[in-house]
N, C-alpha and C positions, 0 to 999 in steps of 0.2 A: 201646513200642507201635506196633502198626501202623496204617499211616493210607494213604488213597487222597485224590487229587485229580482229578476230572472236571469238564474242560472242557464248553462246550456243542457243539463240533463233534465230540467222541465221545472224545477224547484222555484217556486214565486212565494216570496213573502212579503208582507206590506209593513209601512213604515210611513216616517213623515220627513219631510225635509225641514231643516232649519236654515238655509239659505235663500229659501225663494223656489220658482220653479228651474226646471232644468232637466239635463239628461247625459249620462255618462256612460263610457261603454269601456271595458277592458279585460284584464284577468282579473279576476277576485281572490283575493289574498287575504292571508291573517296575519297580524303581529300581535306577539304575547307580551310587549313592554306595557310598565306599568304608569310610567311617564313619557315626556320625549315626543310629544307629540307632533311639536312645532319641528323639530327634527327630522320627523320621518317623512311630515307632509314635504320638506322641501330637499327629501334626498333623492338627487337625479335618477338613481337605481329603482324607483317606483316608478317611472314612466312608463305609461302603456298600462296601469295597472289601478284598479281598484281597492283600497285598504281597508281593511275589516278588526277594529281594536277587540282584543278581546276582553281586557279589562273595561268596566263598564263603563267607569265616569270619565268624561273628557271634556277639557274645556274650563277646567277649575280656575286654574293659575294662570289664565288669558294667553296672549301673543305678545313679542317684543322684537325688536329689532336686531338683535343680540345672537339668537339663536338659531339663524337662518343658518342652514349648508350647503344653498346655493342662491340665486338670485330670486328665487321664487318658488310658490307650490309646483311641484311635479307630480304628485299622484294624480290621477284621472277623476277620484271620487274617494268620500271619506264616509265610512258607516261606522257608528258608535252605537251601542245599546242606549246611553241617556246623555244629553248636552247639559252640559251647565251654562247658564246664559251671562251668570254675572261672577265673572272671575274675581279672583281675591288674592293677591302676591304683589309685593312692593315693587314688583320688577314688570309688573304688565302693561302695557300700551294700548289694548284693545283685546277684545274678543275674539274668538275662534271663528262666529259665525259671521262676521266683517271682513275678517283676514279671508275666510276662501270665499267669500262673496265678491269681493273685489278681484281675488284671482281668477273668477270666472271656473270656479269647481262647486260642485254639488258636494254638500254633506248631508247625511240622512240620519235619523235616529229611529229608536223605538223599534227596530227590527228584532230578532231572537239572533242576536250575536253568535251565542254558544251552540244553536243547532246551525249554522251558516258555518263556524267553525268543525263542528261532526262532521259534516257532508265534505268541507275539503280534505278532513284527515282522511276519511270513508273513499271517497272518488278521487280526489286528488285537485289541483287549483284547474278553476274552470272558466271560462268566458262568462261574461255576463252584461246586462245592461241596468242601471237603476234609473228610475226617469217619475217625473212627474207629469208628464204630456201625454204619454200612451201607457193608458191603465187595462191594457187586455191583457189580460196574463197570457194567452194564448200566441197572440200575435209579437208578443215581447219576447217570449222563448224561442217563436220562430225567427225574431231579427238576430238574435244573438247568434244563433247558428248560422245566419245568411249573411250578417254584417262586419262580425269582431272576428278580426283576423288569429289567427293562432299565435302565442311567442314560440315557439318554435318555427326556427329559419328567419325568424325578426330580428333585425340590425336598426336599434334606436339609437345607437348612439351619434349619430346627426342630429338628433333633436334636443341634445344635453350637451354637446361641446362646446367649447368656446368657439367663438369666429375669427380671434386672431391670438398670437400668442404675447404676454405679458409677465412681467414680475411681480409677484405677489406683495403687497405691503398693506398690513394689519389696515382694515377701516377703509379701502381704498379697492373698490370694485371693477372689474375690467369694463373697458366699452363691451357691450354686447347685446343682443335682441333681449328684451325684458321676457323672460319665462316667466315672470307673474300673468302675461296677459292669457288670452282664452286659450285653453286647450284645443291642439291640433285635432283635426277632424280623424276618423278611422282611417280614412283616404290615405290623409300626408303621414298618418301611422305606418301603416302598411307598403307604402311607397317610399318611407325615408331613406332608406340604408342597403337599397340593392346594388350590389357592389360598389359600395360606396357613396352612391348619390346622396348629392346634399352637403358634404364633409369639401369643402376648398382647401388646398394644398396651400402651404404657407414657402412664400419668397424665400430663398436662403439668404437674400440680403438681407432680410428683414430682420431675419433670426441673425444674422453678424452684429448688426448694430445694437439692437439690444442687448447681445452676451457681452460687450467691450464696457456695458453701462454699468457692469458690476465686478467687483474685486470677491476675495475669499473662496470658498469651497462652493459651487454652484453647480446644482443638480437640474436636469430637465424632467420634467412632469406630463406626460402624456394625460390628456385630459379628456379619457371615456363619458365624463358623468361626474368628476369630481366631488366630493364632499368638501367644504371648507378647512373641516379640522384636519384633513389630512396636511394639507399645506400648512395651516398652522402647527400641527405638531413638527413638520419639518423645519419652518421658520425657528421655533423656540430650540432648537437644537445648533441654531449659528448657520443654517444653509441656506445660502441664496437657491428661491426657486422659480424656473422660467417654466411657464405652464404654457403648451403649446397644443393646437388643435389636434384631433384624433388621427387626421390623413396626414401631418408633417410627415415628409420622407426620414428614412431612417439615415439614410446618405449624408442628408442635410444636418441632422443632430449630431450624427457622426465627427464631421467637420469641425464642429465647435469644440471637442474633446471636454467632453464634461465629465463631472467627478463622480457623478451618478445619474442614475435612470430613473424615474417612476411611472410604473404603470397604474392608473387609478381604478378606481370603482366604478361602475355604470349599469344600461340596462340592458334586456335583452338576452338573445341568445348567442355565445361568444361564438359558437361555429359559425355563425353568419358575417361576424367582422373580420372579413378575410384579408382587407390592406394591414387592420391591426397585427393581425397573426402575422402577415410577412413582415412589418417594421419589426416588431420584436425578435423574431428570429435574426434580423440583420443585427441587432443590439446584441445578441447573447458574445460574450465575453470581453465585448470593447470598454465595459465599465461595470461597478456594481450595479445590479439590478434590483428592484424590489417589486412585487407587483401586490396589487390588493383586490379581493372580490373578482370582479370582472378581469382585472390586470392578473391576477391569478389563474385564471382559465386561459386567458390567453399564453401565459407562460408555459402551462400545460400543452398547449396545441401547439404553440411554437418547437415545444422540444418532441414533437411527434406524439402526443397522446390525443384521446378523444374528453370528450365532453359528454354529458348524458344529462336528462332533463328530472330533478326530483320529483316523487308525488306532489307535495305539497309546499317543499321549499323549508330553509330555517331563516325564521324572520322574529326577531325579538331580542331582548339585552340579557339573555339567561341561559346561552345556550354552553353546555359544559365541554372542554375542548383538552384533549390529554398532549401534553410537549412531551414528545419522546425524547428528547435531549437532557431535559432537566428533569423528567418525571413529576412536575407540576401538573396540575388540573387547573384550567383557568376556567373562568364564567364570562364569556364572550357576547359581543352585538353583533349580529349578523342580520344580513339580507340580501338572499341569493336563492335563485328557483334553478341553478343547474348546478353542478358538479364535475370535477377532475376524475378519471379512471386513472390512476395511478397505474396500472396493472399493462395499461395501452401504452406507456411510453417506453420506448424500445432501449432508450441510454440507461444502460447500468447505474452513472455514476449519480444518477436521481434517485435521492431518496426522499422517505415520508418523513416527515418531522413533528407535526399535528394532526390529532385525527377525531371524530366526532362521538364523544360517549355516546349519544343517544341513537344513530344508527352506522357507526364506524365509515363513517365516509371521511374522505380526504381534507383536511383544514390546511396543509401545508406542507410543503416540500422546499428541497433546497438542491443546487447542483453546484458543489462548492468548485469544480475545475473551472466552470463558466462565470463564477461569482453572482451567482444568480439564486432567491431566494423568493418566496410567495405564502401569503396566508389567505385562506377565503373567506375569514372573519374581518372585522373590521377594529383591530389596533387604536385607532382614533377615537373608538366609543362613539360619543356625542349622537343619540344616547347610549347610556350604557357603562359597565364596569371598566375599571384603567388596569384590568390582569395584564392586556396584552400591549401597554405601552411602551414594554422593553426593545419590542421590535424596531422601532426607531430610534433609538440606543445601538442596537446591533448594525441598522443599516447607516449610523452616524460614523462607527467604527470601522466599517467597511470601505466607506469613502475617504476615509483617513488611512486607509490601509495599513490600520490595525490589526 
């Protein structure tokens, strides 16, 4: 089935849908990972985005129920050079096309993914529409400019956070809306998080009842769109993890006296998630705090810094990062379009711990007096290398007071 991709700068490319008729809109970005497409598709940090894969062949090992990073597909659309309809893998439980189709997401192949990637690198990440329904190139470009919101100023956290707090137990998903359902409209996306709209606060009584159900070292994880493997990585180290919605008041969490606080990854513009910034600011110094991706950006903002939008972002499983504390270079998994400006943070006690060897942007910081640290990349990987897995061990040591 014929499909068109239109970008806001006027570029229009032809392809074909491998998931049937449909249309999707969002910010068009590219990912350089060669495998792990199911983890990418279900990463909530991609909410509001259409993902282009630079590796040419996708679908060859199928999909399964074990590689989910959230309750369902989060990307708005999926662009590949070539789709392989006959998976061959002992873990496969179905094919990629049917998985996307069941999720109401559009998958297209046959586009020049190299041309898309080069254009995004030259011009920057751009808004776009992929459609099998509107095949008029000029009208499609016009619609991109008129209908698709810019990622700057967008709070998409309300679309991906959990609706109620829960303890993580492997294999037991929380009761929450099925995010595998049809994609929200652009109107819903653009109005999702204005001043936290759509994020319901949690009653302290609910938190207190849950908190008393577990013993041992207990940490609270703010869910801004958390990847499951972050929670798994914490649980693997013996920590009990209480996952809470993004707008849960910090004052209520601190009454629980948690052994640690984790700020998860998530989508959108960090500066727009003002309620989260306020909560993080209140948590500083109360317990060891560890931020990942969006959580890292929110920590930087809570410390008084600024964030800025990268030209085309870092997305893939091969980003080189220098650890200034150990002197080692780590190959990391990343997915972000914004970064923290370290020089904008007024506190001299905040120090740079990691930086990106491709563009020298900030990849990690810490403030020892506040027992807070964070990284811009994904130490839990999934997909990607495990070079940075040690960061969870360091957080465990901080939780234990070692």
